[in-house]
N, CA, C and O of each residue as an XYZ file, in Angstrom:
648
protein
N       0.852     -1.176      0.000
C       0.000      0.000      0.000
C       0.896      1.237      0.000
O       1.818      1.354      0.807
N       0.607      2.146     -0.912
C       1.425      3.358     -0.990
C       1.027      4.353      0.099
O      -0.023      4.200      0.722
N       1.856      5.368      0.334
C       1.576      6.327      1.420
C       0.223      7.051      1.281
O      -0.432      7.335      2.283
N      -0.186      7.344      0.057
C      -1.467      8.026     -0.139
C      -2.626      7.134      0.291
O      -3.575      7.601      0.921
N      -2.548      5.856     -0.048
C      -3.605      4.926      0.366
C      -3.624      4.766      1.882
O      -4.688      4.695      2.495
N      -2.442      4.710      2.474
C      -2.363      4.603      3.939
C      -2.960      5.828      4.611
O      -3.679      5.715      5.604
N      -2.656      7.002      4.063
C      -3.192      8.243      4.609
C      -4.714      8.287      4.453
O      -5.420      8.720      5.363
N      -5.213      7.841      3.310
C      -6.658      7.814      3.083
C      -7.338      6.851      4.058
O      -8.378      7.177      4.632
N      -6.753      5.669      4.243
C      -7.321      4.713      5.195
C      -7.357      5.322      6.593
O      -8.362      5.217      7.296
N      -6.262      5.957      6.990
C      -6.226      6.606      8.310
C      -7.301      7.687      8.411
O      -7.918      7.852      9.464
N      -7.527      8.423      7.321
C      -8.553      9.465      7.324
C      -9.956      8.907      7.477
O     -10.759      9.433      8.248
N     -10.254      7.838      6.741
C     -11.585      7.230      6.862
C     -11.794      6.657      8.263
O     -12.871      6.797      8.842
N     -10.773      6.019      8.796
C     -10.888      5.480     10.154
C     -11.022      6.600     11.182
O     -11.777      6.478     12.147
N     -10.287      7.692     10.971
C     -10.392      8.830     11.897
C     -11.805      9.404     11.896
O     -12.330      9.752     12.954
N     -12.422      9.508     10.729
C     -13.802      9.985     10.670
C     -14.734      9.065     11.450
O     -15.631      9.523     12.157
N     -14.509      7.762     11.309
C     -15.343      6.799     12.043
C     -15.184      6.959     13.546
O     -16.171      6.958     14.281
N     -13.948      7.098     14.003
C     -13.740      7.189     15.434
C     -14.093      8.575     15.978
O     -14.326      8.729     17.177
N     -14.132      9.581     15.104
C     -14.673     10.872     15.501
C     -16.174     10.726     15.765
O     -16.686     11.241     16.759
N     -16.866     10.031     14.883
C     -18.293      9.757     15.097
C     -18.480      8.945     16.378
O     -19.414      9.185     17.144
N     -17.598      7.998     16.600
C     -17.688      7.151     17.793
C     -17.489      7.944     19.077
O     -17.967      7.546     20.139
N     -16.785      9.062     18.980
C     -16.474      9.826     20.194
C     -17.728     10.355     20.891
O     -17.684     10.660     22.083
N     -18.842     10.469     20.168
C     -20.064     10.911     20.859
C     -20.462      9.899     21.933
O     -21.055     10.260     22.949
N     -20.130      8.632     21.697
C     -20.403      7.603     22.700
C     -19.562      7.769     23.947
O     -19.951      7.315     25.023
N     -18.400      8.421     23.816
C     -17.554      8.682     24.981
C     -18.061      9.884     25.767
O     -17.908      9.945     26.987
N     -18.665     10.839     25.065
C     -19.183     12.031     25.728
C     -20.557     11.799     26.352
O     -20.859     12.308     27.431
N     -21.373     11.029     25.657
C     -22.738     10.775     26.114
C     -22.855      9.295     26.445
O     -23.061      8.459     25.565
N     -22.720      8.993     27.710
C     -22.630      7.611     28.175
C     -23.828      7.235     29.027
O     -24.559      8.096     29.515
N     -24.017      5.928     29.201
C     -25.077      5.491     30.126
C     -24.836      6.074     31.515
O     -23.706      6.110     32.001
N     -25.901      6.524     32.135
C     -25.803      7.124     33.465
C     -26.924      6.565     34.341
O     -27.549      5.562     33.997
N     -27.171      7.216     35.466
C     -28.210      6.735     36.382
C     -29.594      6.761     35.732
O     -30.417      5.880     35.980
N     -29.849      7.774     34.899
C     -31.128      7.832     34.191
C     -31.314      6.574     33.345
O     -32.372      5.947     33.378
N     -30.288      6.213     32.593
C     -30.361      5.031     31.733
C     -30.513      3.755     32.574
O     -31.325      2.887     32.254
N     -29.741      3.653     33.629
C     -29.806      2.451     34.464
C     -31.187      2.274     35.112
O     -31.592      1.152     35.416
N     -31.906      3.382     35.321
C     -33.238      3.314     35.933
C     -34.328      2.954     34.921
O     -35.447      2.626     35.317
N     -34.025      3.008     33.643
C     -35.031      2.683     32.636
C     -35.370      1.203     32.661
O     -34.521      0.364     32.961
N     -36.611      0.894     32.346
C     -37.013     -0.505     32.197
C     -36.533     -0.980     30.831
O     -36.813     -0.346     29.813
N     -35.811     -2.095     30.811
C     -35.254     -2.632     29.570
C     -35.741     -4.060     29.361
O     -36.104     -4.743     30.319
N     -35.749     -4.511     28.109
C     -36.165     -5.890     27.853
C     -35.127     -6.879     28.384
O     -33.973     -6.517     28.615
N     -35.541     -8.105     28.572
C     -34.636     -9.136     29.109
C     -33.453     -9.401     28.181
O     -32.410     -9.877     28.629
N     -33.602     -9.102     26.915
C     -32.537     -9.368     25.947
C     -31.586     -8.189     25.761
O     -30.769     -8.187     24.841
N     -31.693     -7.195     26.629
C     -30.759     -6.060     26.605
C     -29.380     -6.554     27.047
O     -29.240     -7.065     28.158
N     -28.358     -6.411     26.196
C     -27.032     -6.899     26.598
C     -26.421     -6.029     27.698
O     -26.836     -4.886     27.891
N     -25.446     -6.565     28.411
C     -24.752     -5.741     29.416
C     -23.977     -4.615     28.725
O     -23.589     -4.741     27.563
N     -23.760     -3.529     29.441
C     -23.099     -2.355     28.866
C     -21.718     -2.664     28.282
O     -21.312     -2.033     27.306
N     -21.000     -3.610     28.854
C     -19.629     -3.880     28.392
C     -19.589     -4.460     26.979
O     -18.527     -4.454     26.355
N     -20.698     -4.957     26.459
C     -20.736     -5.548     25.111
C     -20.583     -4.470     24.032
O     -19.998     -4.723     22.979
N     -21.103     -3.286     24.290
C     -21.185     -2.268     23.252
C     -19.830     -1.732     22.787
O     -19.628     -1.649     21.576
N     -18.886     -1.362     23.660
C     -17.614     -0.823     23.152
C     -16.850     -1.775     22.220
O     -16.422     -1.335     21.152
N     -16.657     -3.054     22.566
C     -15.926     -3.901     21.617
C     -16.690     -4.123     20.309
O     -16.088     -4.166     19.236
N     -18.009     -4.263     20.399
C     -18.806     -4.456     19.180
C     -18.673     -3.240     18.272
O     -18.432     -3.385     17.074
N     -18.826     -2.054     18.829
C     -18.729     -0.843     18.022
C     -17.323     -0.612     17.492
O     -17.165     -0.099     16.384
N     -16.301     -0.975     18.251
C     -14.931     -0.813     17.763
C     -14.719     -1.617     16.486
O     -14.163     -1.109     15.512
N     -15.155     -2.853     16.491
C     -15.033     -3.701     15.299
C     -15.856     -3.120     14.156
O     -15.387     -3.046     13.020
N     -17.077     -2.711     14.458
C     -17.939     -2.149     13.413
C     -17.348     -0.879     12.817
O     -17.383     -0.701     11.599
N     -16.808      0.006     13.646
C     -16.207      1.234     13.111
C     -14.992      0.918     12.230
O     -14.755      1.606     11.237
N     -14.236     -0.100     12.580
C     -13.131     -0.518     11.695
C     -13.676     -0.960     10.346
O     -13.153     -0.563      9.305
N     -14.716     -1.774     10.357
C     -15.345     -2.231      9.109
C     -15.902     -1.054      8.307
O     -15.749     -1.004      7.087
N     -16.545     -0.113      8.988
C     -17.157      1.039      8.329
C     -16.082      1.872      7.627
O     -16.254      2.284      6.480
N     -14.984      2.110      8.321
C     -13.888      2.887      7.735
C     -13.214      2.172      6.582
O     -12.930      2.780      5.549
N     -12.958      0.895      6.750
C     -12.316      0.119      5.686
C     -13.229      0.039      4.466
O     -12.754      0.097      3.332
N     -14.524     -0.093      4.688
C     -15.450     -0.181      3.547
C     -15.404      1.096      2.719
O     -15.358      1.028      1.490
N     -15.415      2.252      3.359
C     -15.348      3.520      2.618
C     -14.016      3.652      1.901
O     -13.962      4.132      0.769
N     -12.953      3.233      2.547
C     -11.626      3.283      1.925
C     -11.574      2.404      0.677
O     -11.001      2.801     -0.337
N     -12.170      1.212      0.747
C     -12.193      0.323     -0.417
C     -12.951      0.959     -1.583
O     -12.538      0.834     -2.736
N     -14.042      1.631     -1.285
C     -14.817      2.315     -2.329
C     -13.990      3.462     -2.904
O     -13.919      3.630     -4.121
N     -13.374      4.240     -2.041
C     -12.511      5.340     -2.498
C     -11.369      4.808     -3.358
O     -11.060      5.366     -4.411
N     -10.747      3.728     -2.900
C      -9.621      3.144     -3.627
C     -10.057      2.653     -5.012
O      -9.300      2.759     -5.976
N     -11.265      2.122     -5.106
C     -11.761      1.591     -6.380
C     -12.189      2.690     -7.344
O     -11.965      2.570     -8.548
N     -12.803      3.766     -6.836
C     -13.402      4.758     -7.737
C     -12.981      6.193     -7.466
O     -13.269      7.080     -8.271
N     -12.306      6.440     -6.349
C     -11.920      7.808     -6.009
C     -13.116      8.645     -5.601
O     -14.260      8.191     -5.626
N     -12.821      9.880     -5.225
C     -13.906     10.784     -4.853
C     -14.737     11.160     -6.078
O     -15.952     11.334     -5.983
N     -14.078     11.284     -7.221
C     -14.802     11.665     -8.444
C     -15.779     10.571     -8.867
O     -16.903     10.869     -9.270
N     -15.362      9.318     -8.780
C     -16.211      8.224     -9.231
C     -17.226      7.744     -8.218
O     -18.258      7.183     -8.587
N     -16.943      7.959     -6.937
C     -17.833      7.453     -5.890
C     -18.234      8.548     -4.914
O     -18.561      8.272     -3.760
N     -18.208      9.780     -5.375
C     -18.541     10.907     -4.493
C     -19.919     10.799     -3.874
O     -20.084     11.072     -2.685
N     -20.913     10.406     -4.660
C     -22.273     10.260     -4.129
C     -22.355      9.172     -3.077
O     -22.986      9.352     -2.035
N     -21.720      8.047     -3.349
C     -21.725      6.935     -2.393
C     -21.019      7.332     -1.100
O     -21.477      6.998     -0.007
N     -19.906      8.045     -1.231
C     -19.166      8.455     -0.041
C     -19.911      9.556      0.725
O     -19.781      9.652      1.946
N     -20.679     10.376      0.028
C     -21.505     11.366      0.707
C     -22.598     10.686      1.526
O     -22.858     11.080      2.663
N     -23.237      9.667      0.954
C     -24.244      8.899      1.702
C     -23.599      8.262      2.932
O     -24.191      8.251      4.011
N     -22.387      7.731      2.768
C     -21.638      7.140      3.881
C     -21.409      8.180      4.980
O     -21.581      7.893      6.165
N     -21.019      9.383      4.573
C     -20.756     10.450      5.539
C     -22.032     10.870      6.270
O     -21.999     11.122      7.475
N     -23.131     10.947      5.564
C     -24.421     11.262      6.191
C     -24.788     10.175      7.196
O     -25.250     10.471      8.298
N     -24.582      8.927      6.815
C     -24.857      7.806      7.711
C     -24.000      7.905      8.972
O     -24.473      7.650     10.080
N     -22.751      8.274      8.789
C     -21.857      8.427      9.937
C     -22.355      9.536     10.866
O     -22.260      9.415     12.087
N     -22.886     10.618     10.284
C     -23.456     11.694     11.091
C     -24.672     11.230     11.882
O     -24.828     11.575     13.053
N     -25.530     10.447     11.238
C     -26.693      9.898     11.941
C     -26.256      8.956     13.060
O     -26.868      8.920     14.127
N     -25.206      8.205     12.810
C     -24.649      7.315     13.822
C     -24.196      8.128     15.038
O     -24.511      7.790     16.179
N     -23.456      9.199     14.773
C     -22.938     10.036     15.864
C     -24.066     10.683     16.654
O     -23.941     10.890     17.861
N     -25.160     11.002     15.984
C     -26.269     11.699     16.643
C     -27.007     10.812     17.646
O     -27.597     11.323     18.598
N     -26.983      9.503     17.449
C     -27.797      8.633     18.296
C     -27.428      8.752     19.776
O     -28.319      8.898     20.613
N     -26.151      8.692     20.116
C     -25.747      8.783     21.534
C     -26.162     10.111     22.145
O     -26.589     10.169     23.298
N     -26.033     11.174     21.365
C     -26.436     12.489     21.851
C     -27.939     12.522     22.114
O     -28.382     13.031     23.143
N     -28.725     11.978     21.178
C     -30.177     11.971     21.341
C     -30.593     11.126     22.545
O     -31.386     11.566     23.377
N     -30.048      9.903     22.631
C     -30.485      8.958     23.657
C     -29.910      9.312     25.029
O     -30.660      9.516     25.983
N     -28.594      9.384     25.127
C     -27.956      9.591     26.431
C     -27.797     11.068     26.779
O     -27.915     11.450     27.943
N     -27.528     11.900     25.771
C     -27.321     13.325     26.029
C     -28.622     14.067     26.273
O     -28.787     14.711     27.309
N     -29.542     13.982     25.333
C     -30.829     14.664     25.447
C     -31.847     13.842     26.229
O     -32.869     14.361     26.676
N     -31.555     12.556     26.388
C     -32.471     11.636     27.080
C     -33.822     11.598     26.390
O     -34.868     11.545     27.037
N     -33.779     11.627     25.075
C     -34.979     11.592     24.247
C     -35.022     10.253     23.521
O     -34.518     10.118     22.406
N     -35.618      9.286     24.160
C     -35.715      7.949     23.582
C     -36.517      8.002     22.288
O     -36.207      7.295     21.330
N     -37.546      8.841     22.263
C     -38.365      8.953     21.055
C     -37.545      9.472     19.879
O     -37.605      8.903     18.789
N     -36.784     10.537     20.080
C     -35.945     11.068     18.998
C     -34.891     10.048     18.579
O     -34.598      9.894     17.393
N     -34.325      9.352     19.566
C     -33.325      8.328     19.260
C     -33.947      7.195     18.440
O     -33.288      6.639     17.561
N     -35.189      6.853     18.712
C     -35.872      5.804     17.950
C     -36.045      6.226     16.492
O     -35.803      5.438     15.578
N     -36.463      7.466     16.285
C     -36.574      7.956     14.911
C     -35.191      8.052     14.264
O     -35.022      7.737     13.086
N     -34.214      8.489     15.047
C     -32.846      8.601     14.537
C     -32.264      7.268     14.115
O     -31.607      7.181     13.077
N     -32.495      6.228     14.900
C     -31.942      4.917     14.555
C     -32.657      4.340     13.338
O     -32.059      3.585     12.572
N     -33.921      4.686     13.151
C     -34.635      4.252     11.937
C     -34.007      4.917     10.709
O     -33.804      4.269      9.682
N     -33.703      6.202     10.819
C     -33.022      6.903      9.729
C     -31.630      6.354      9.487
O     -31.194      6.223      8.343
N     -30.934      6.033     10.570
C     -29.599      5.444     10.445
C     -29.679      4.116      9.705
O     -28.881      3.856      8.804
N     -30.638      3.275     10.081
C     -30.789      1.969      9.434
C     -30.992      2.143      7.933
O     -30.360      1.461      7.126
N     -31.872      3.057      7.573
C     -32.141      3.305      6.152
C     -30.892      3.832      5.441
O     -30.603      3.434      4.312
N     -30.165      4.715      6.092
C     -28.958      5.274      5.470
C     -27.877      4.207      5.276
O     -27.124      4.264      4.303
N     -27.793      3.245      6.180
C     -26.821      2.155      6.018
C     -27.213      1.295      4.824
O     -26.360      0.909      4.026
N     -28.493      0.997      4.702
C     -28.966      0.211      3.558
C     -28.650      0.937      2.249
O     -28.165      0.320      1.300
N     -28.919      2.231      2.193
C     -28.626      3.017      0.989
C     -27.117      3.029      0.730
O     -26.689      2.946     -0.422
N     -26.323      3.128      1.769
C     -24.865      3.111      1.608
C     -24.397      1.782      1.035
O     -23.558      1.758      0.134
N     -24.922      0.689      1.540
C     -24.560     -0.633      1.004
C     -24.881     -0.697     -0.489
O     -24.058     -1.142     -1.289
N     -26.067     -0.255     -0.851
C     -26.465     -0.274     -2.265
C     -25.594      0.654     -3.105
O     -25.279      0.334     -4.252
N     -25.204      1.795     -2.554
C     -24.353      2.742     -3.280
C     -22.909      2.247     -3.384
O     -22.222      2.541     -4.363
N     -22.449      1.502     -2.388
C     -21.072      0.984     -2.401
C     -20.919     -0.216     -3.329
O     -19.852     -0.405     -3.914
N     -21.949     -1.018     -3.472
C     -21.855     -2.286     -4.209
C     -21.286     -2.152     -5.622
O     -20.470     -2.989     -6.007
N     -21.667     -1.151     -6.414
C     -21.094     -1.059     -7.762
C     -19.587     -0.749     -7.770
O     -18.895     -1.036     -8.747
N     -19.096     -0.171     -6.689
C     -17.688      0.220     -6.622
C     -16.820     -0.831     -5.951
O     -15.687     -1.066     -6.371
N     -17.350     -1.465     -4.909
C     -16.594     -2.481     -4.168
C     -17.563     -3.438     -3.479
O     -18.237     -3.077     -2.514
N     -17.617     -4.638     -3.984
C     -18.474     -5.649     -3.367
C     -18.029     -5.908     -1.930
O     -18.857     -6.036     -1.028
N     -16.724     -5.982     -1.727
C     -16.206     -6.205     -0.372
C     -16.581     -5.046      0.537
O     -16.988     -5.258      1.679
N     -16.448     -3.821      0.037
C     -16.827     -2.648      0.821
C     -18.286     -2.686      1.224
O     -18.633     -2.350      2.356
N     -19.140     -3.095      0.300
C     -20.574     -3.206      0.617
C     -20.807     -4.292      1.657
O     -21.543     -4.074      2.620
N     -20.200     -5.447      1.481
C     -20.398     -6.559      2.422
C     -19.865     -6.248      3.821
O     -20.390     -6.754      4.813
N     -18.829     -5.422      3.901
C     -18.307     -5.056      5.224
C     -19.325     -4.258      6.045
O     -19.201     -4.168      7.267
N     -20.322     -3.686      5.385
C     -21.354     -2.930      6.101
C     -22.522     -3.793      6.558
O     -23.368     -3.325      7.320
N     -22.585     -5.029      6.115
C     -23.710     -5.897      6.495
C     -23.730     -6.172      8.003
O     -24.808     -6.128      8.596
N     -22.587     -6.456      8.657
C     -22.649     -6.616     10.127
C     -23.119     -5.340     10.827
O     -23.813     -5.408     11.842
N     -22.751     -4.197     10.296
C     -23.194     -2.902     10.823
C     -24.718     -2.789     10.714
O     -25.382     -2.386     11.669
N     -25.265     -3.142      9.562
C     -26.716     -3.110      9.376
C     -27.404     -4.076     10.348
O     -28.444     -3.756     10.922
N     -26.810     -5.259     10.522
C     -27.386     -6.239     11.452
C     -27.367     -5.698     12.882
O     -28.359     -5.816     13.602
N     -26.252     -5.109     13.293
C     -26.138     -4.579     14.656
C     -27.105     -3.415     14.859
O     -27.739     -3.315     15.909
N     -27.224     -2.537     13.870
C     -28.148     -1.409     13.994
C     -29.594     -1.897     13.959
O     -30.469     -1.265     14.553
N     -29.858     -2.997     13.281
C     -31.198     -3.593     13.333
C     -31.519     -4.005     14.768
O     -32.611     -3.746     15.273
N     -30.556     -4.645     15.408
C     -30.714     -5.030     16.814
C     -30.856     -3.782     17.692
O     -31.728     -3.726     18.559
N     -29.995     -2.780     17.462
C     -30.042     -1.549     18.252
C     -31.369     -0.827     18.072
O     -31.893     -0.238     19.017
N     -31.909     -0.873     16.862
C     -33.207     -0.246     16.612
C     -34.308     -0.964     17.392
O     -35.151     -0.328     18.024
N     -34.289     -2.278     17.338
C     -35.289     -3.045     18.083
C     -35.173     -2.758     19.580
O     -36.183     -2.610     20.269
N     -33.952     -2.681     20.072
C     -33.725     -2.392     21.487
C     -34.198     -0.983     21.840
O     -34.852     -0.781     22.863
N     -33.869     -0.020     20.996
C     -34.291      1.361     21.246
C     -35.813      1.461     21.295
O     -36.370      2.082     22.200
N     -36.483      0.848     20.319
C     -37.948      0.895     20.300
C     -38.543      0.167     21.506
O     -39.553      0.604     22.057
N     -37.922     -0.942     21.917
C     -38.425     -1.667     23.088
C     -38.271     -0.837     24.363
O     -39.164     -0.820     25.210
N     -37.148     -0.158     24.493
C     -36.936      0.697     25.668
C     -37.906      1.870     25.633
O     -38.463      2.245     26.664
N     -38.110      2.447     24.462
C     -39.049      3.564     24.325
C     -40.458      3.123     24.727
O     -41.146      3.818     25.475
N     -40.873      1.977     24.229
C     -42.216      1.478     24.540
C     -42.398      1.263     26.043
O     -43.471      1.530     26.585
N     -41.360      0.785     26.707
C     -41.463      0.489     28.138
C     -41.346      1.737     29.018
O     -41.702      1.696     30.196
N     -40.853      2.842     28.459
C     -40.518      3.995     29.284
C     -41.096      5.293     28.740
O     -40.471      6.346     28.864
N     -42.237      5.235     28.162
C     -42.857      6.480     27.671
C     -42.990      7.460     28.832
O     -43.436      7.105     29.923
N     -42.597      8.681     28.570
C     -42.667      9.697     29.622
C     -41.451      9.726     30.516
O     -41.471     10.397     31.548
N     -40.356      9.002     30.147
C     -39.184      8.951     30.998
C     -38.217     10.100     30.750
O     -37.093     10.072     31.251
N     -38.627     11.111     29.989
C     -37.771     12.266     29.737
C     -37.762     13.126     30.986
O     -38.815     13.576     31.439
N     -36.579     13.361     31.551
C     -36.517     14.168     32.776
C     -36.974     15.614     32.507
O     -36.815     16.128     31.400
N     -37.533     16.248     33.522
C     -37.963     17.642     33.408
C     -36.758     18.513     33.102
O     -35.669     18.310     33.639
N     -36.974     19.488     32.226
C     -35.905     20.433     31.897
C     -34.955     19.959     30.827
O     -34.027     20.691     30.482
N     -35.139     18.764     30.279
C     -34.238     18.280     29.228
C     -34.860     18.544     27.885
O     -34.270     18.215     26.856
């Protein structure tokens, strides 16, 4: 791999981990721990390693698309990817920061759709890049179901003044 490709890979990964940083700022707290959750809610320690692997896949997938078609050839696909990354970053802020389970539920639905569109947009440029997003779509499908289940169980759990 030449230096330009290495720099591009580092850039795509940096964007992913910048999006991930919202999870470091907006974390589960006492409000979250007091919420009623379904029995299939995983323990908190599961999320960081799962997301770390997913963010690596997300970054590598965009890099593969860039490597295959460049910004000129895959600009639209990479823009959809960037929008999806923004929606990803917004979820922690909505759920843990704003404590708005309802907004987070709508946000995760938009995120799910944006990942699907990204997979479809990546496929013509890099089949591997598209397939690397499938575990992400599966995990966000689970996260969406979990978010909606928590929302259903905790309607009205928005603290006063938030």
